[in-house]
Residue, then its C-alpha position, 0 to 999 in steps of 0.5 A: x417045729x421047723x420055724x422053731x428050729x430056724x429061729x434057734x439057729x439064727x438066735x445065737x449069731x445075733x446074741x454073739x454079735x450083741x455080746x461082742x458089742x456089749x463086751x467092747x463097750x464095757x472095756x471102753x468104759x472101764x478104760x475111761x473110768x481108769x483114766x478118770x481115776x488117774x486124772x482125779x489122783x493127779x488133781x488131788x496131788x496138785x491140790x494137796x501140794x498147793x495147800x501145803 
């Protein structure tokens, strides 16, 4: 029983660290995707102006 209690105490700390890392990675990927969408929109505008 003591071993289970010790493991439960250490588990949430590692989980919170992993959760923070995953959240930061998700934020970075979202920012990159938004930047890529803006660049894609600019490229479409340039192509449309070139064809016009």
